[in-house]
DRENTISE-626638 format. One record per residue (C-alpha): residue in three letters; x, y, z. Coordinates in steps of 0.1 Angstrom, whole numbers, padded with zeros to 4 digits, always signed. Example, Ala and Ser with C-alpha at 12.3 -4.5 7.8 and 13.67 -1.06 7.14 Angstrom:
REM residues 2
Ala+0123-0045+0078/Ser+0137-0011+0071/
REM end
This chain:
REM residues 66
Met+0000+0000+0000/Lys+0011+0036-0006/Val+0013+0057+0025/Arg+0017+0095+0023/Leu+0036+0109+0052/Arg+0036+0147+0060/Asn+0064+0168+0075/Pro+0083+0162+0053/Thr+0059+0150+0026/Arg+0070+0117+0012/Asp+0054+0084+0000/Val+0064+0050+0013/Glu+0053+0015+0003/Ile+0042-0009+0030/Ser+0028-0044+0025/Gly-0007-0051+0038/Pro-0033-0057+0049/Lys-0029-0046+0085/Thr-0043-0024+0112/Val-0035+0013+0115/Gly-0017+0004+0148/Ala+0005-0022+0130/Leu+0012+0003+0102/Leu+0024+0029+0126/Glu+0046+0004+0144/Ala+0061-0007+0111/Leu+0069+0030+0104/Ala+0083+0035+0140/Ile+0058+0063+0146/Val+0044+0071+0180/Pro+0006+0067+0176/Glu-0002+0097+0198/Ser+0019+0120+0177/Val-0002+0116+0145/Ile-0036+0114+0129/Val-0043+0088+0102/Ile-0067+0095+0073/Leu-0080+0065+0055/Asn-0099+0071+0022/Asp-0106+0107+0034/Glu-0119+0096+0068/Leu-0101+0100+0102/Val-0096+0066+0117/Thr-0084+0050+0150/Arg-0055+0025+0155/Asp-0078-0006+0153/Ala-0091+0003+0117/Arg-0082-0023+0091/Ile-0064-0011+0059/Ala-0059-0030+0026/Asp-0034-0026-0002/Ser-0060-0006-0022/Asp-0067+0020+0005/Asp-0054+0056+0004/Ile-0036+0064+0036/Glu-0022+0097+0049/Val-0004+0102+0082/Arg-0002+0137+0095/Ala+0016+0150+0126/Val-0006+0164+0153/Thr-0003+0201+0158/Ser-0019+0225+0181/Gly-0019+0261+0188/Gly-0037+0288+0205/Ser-0042+0325+0206/Ala-0019+0348+0226/
REM end
């Protein structure tokens, strides 16, 4: 499956199927530090992903007003 990672933007190939949690583990990414978008929908770590799915992993950012 093709996984798009942000910050910096890059694409990686990972074999599937697997859960989002297993994907993050394979990429050595701390689950609490990212959000995962599967086929344009925000998903949790237990979601199943297939080779044909479109996956994007984005870093969690927060901010506020001064």
